[in-house]
C-alpha positions as a printed NumPy array, in Angstrom:
array([[64.661, 83.095, 80.67 ],
       [65.09 , 83.193, 84.261],
       [68.632, 82.565, 85.336],
       [70.256, 83.332, 81.822],
       [72.371, 81.031, 79.435],
       [74.631, 79.675, 82.338],
       [71.526, 78.491, 84.242],
       [70.187, 76.867, 80.806],
       [73.422, 75.085, 80.067],
       [73.642, 73.651, 83.647],
       [70.107, 72.443, 83.515],
       [70.835, 71.009, 80.104],
       [74.105, 68.992, 81.611],
       [72.164, 67.81 , 84.525],
       [69.278, 66.395, 82.163],
       [71.752, 64.612, 79.945],
       [73.617, 63.298, 83.018],
       [70.447, 61.93 , 84.264],
       [69.734, 60.052, 80.943],
       [73.367, 58.605, 81.136],
       [74.788, 60.305, 78.157],
       [78.119, 60.859, 77.894],
       [80.078, 63.979, 76.39 ],
       [81.53 , 63.303, 72.815],
       [85.01 , 63.657, 74.173],
       [84.689, 61.749, 77.243],
       [86.208, 58.229, 77.513],
       [83.93 , 55.515, 76.757],
       [81.991, 53.855, 79.654],
       [80.325, 50.343, 80.515],
       [78.259, 48.828, 83.104],
       [77.066, 45.654, 83.75 ],
       [73.394, 46.033, 84.799],
       [72.65 , 42.065, 85.578],
       [74.176, 38.765, 85.231],
       [71.838, 35.903, 85.82 ],
       [70.91 , 32.418, 85.12 ],
       [67.86 , 31.952, 82.905],
       [65.756, 28.943, 81.79 ],
       [66.204, 27.862, 77.925],
       [64.007, 30.815, 76.726],
       [66.574, 33.502, 77.894],
       [64.032, 35.659, 80.029],
       [62.771, 33.598, 82.732],
       [64.727, 33.487, 85.71 ],
       [66.113, 30.267, 87.142],
       [66.119, 29.299, 90.82 ],
       [69.144, 28.011, 92.518],
       [70.306, 25.231, 93.285],
       [70.563, 24.429, 89.557],
       [70.43 , 20.919, 88.199],
       [73.081, 19.388, 86.003],
       [70.118, 17.477, 84.347],
       [68.554, 20.689, 83.065],
       [69.57 , 23.069, 80.426],
       [70.093, 26.645, 81.325],
       [71.401, 29.904, 79.891],
       [73.096, 32.857, 81.125],
       [71.756, 36.254, 80.737],
       [73.87 , 39.675, 80.578],
       [72.359, 43.194, 80.436],
       [74.779, 45.807, 79.805],
       [75.06 , 49.236, 78.918],
       [77.864, 50.737, 76.926],
       [78.07 , 54.908, 76.526],
       [80.626, 57.34 , 74.576],
       [80.987, 58.584, 71.16 ],
       [78.864, 56.561, 68.248],
       [80.338, 53.366, 67.045],
       [82.233, 51.579, 69.834],
       [84.338, 48.609, 69.196],
       [82.719, 45.991, 71.926],
       [84.534, 42.576, 72.877],
       [82.781, 40.407, 75.316],
       [83.841, 36.85 , 76.458],
       [82.699, 34.503, 79.597],
       [84.342, 31.834, 81.052],
       [82.883, 28.888, 83.06 ],
       [84.918, 27.748, 85.912],
       [84.013, 24.258, 87.538],
       [84.468, 23.285, 91.289],
       [87.798, 21.978, 90.807],
       [89.21 , 25.176, 89.352],
       [89.371, 23.973, 85.578],
       [87.701, 25.954, 83.288],
       [84.59 , 24.077, 81.473],
       [83.964, 26.363, 78.864],
       [84.826, 29.505, 77.296],
       [82.993, 31.859, 75.057],
       [84.625, 34.667, 72.859],
       [82.026, 36.164, 70.217],
       [83.76 , 38.318, 67.64 ],
       [84.38 , 41.825, 68.246],
       [81.472, 44.056, 67.109],
       [80.956, 47.867, 66.3  ],
       [78.147, 49.212, 68.209],
       [76.448, 52.33 , 68.726],
       [75.854, 53.332, 72.548],
       [72.867, 52.028, 74.313],
       [71.569, 48.892, 76.263],
       [72.154, 45.264, 75.29 ],
       [71.09 , 41.611, 76.163],
       [73.083, 38.84 , 75.436],
       [72.281, 35.156, 76.337],
       [74.294, 31.878, 75.832],
       [73.984, 28.272, 77.131],
       [75.697, 27.197, 80.214],
       [77.705, 24.088, 79.735],
       [77.052, 21.764, 82.878],
       [75.789, 18.574, 82.026],
       [74.866, 15.337, 84.162],
       [78.506, 13.957, 83.908],
       [80.123, 17.074, 85.364],
       [80.629, 17.25 , 89.17 ],
       [78.355, 18.727, 91.508],
       [79.489, 21.898, 93.301],
       [80.005, 25.551, 92.851],
       [80.73 , 26.877, 89.349],
       [81.799, 30.552, 88.534],
       [80.804, 32.493, 85.489],
       [83.18 , 35.28 , 84.694],
       [81.78 , 37.865, 82.207],
       [84.159, 40.539, 80.392],
       [82.772, 43.584, 78.366],
       [85.721, 45.654, 76.717],
       [84.766, 48.758, 74.839],
       [87.008, 51.035, 73.053],
       [86.43 , 54.359, 71.355],
       [87.597, 55.786, 68.011],
       [90.868, 56.758, 69.775],
       [91.603, 53.31 , 71.182],
       [90.768, 54.314, 74.721],
       [89.548, 50.88 , 76.619],
       [87.261, 50.586, 79.28 ],
       [86.89 , 46.858, 80.962],
       [83.825, 45.637, 83.053],
       [83.793, 42.441, 84.76 ],
       [80.858, 40.678, 86.527],
       [81.169, 37.158, 88.43 ],
       [78.268, 34.919, 89.064],
       [78.483, 31.961, 91.641],
       [76.047, 29.008, 90.704],
       [75.626, 25.979, 92.775],
       [74.827, 22.631, 90.71 ],
       [73.62 , 19.447, 92.265]])
């Protein structure tokens, strides 16, 4: 093999990095790929401004990496135009393998809620077997009329 074993190891490391692999001893990693408003089917994007008379969902696509079996905690909060928390979602902590995940949940803005800009805050927390935490936050502004 041209370049010897050192070159092969470097090529393998580069290939793993390109695939998003994380060495077994490394701290966990997490990244929110997208956070968006979708229609009730959970897939079709919804166009702003949003109507308070329609049902919407939010969709979060995220990726976690690290050792196998990671503890993953997710939570979302919806803040209304007056700064008051309208809704909070905290599903139970899960034990997941590294990979890509999709989560959808309803957005709780109804016809009696005020018009204006709402803020959806989303947090993904990942802990490996050693308890090392990684926090990833995402925020989405939504204008309801």
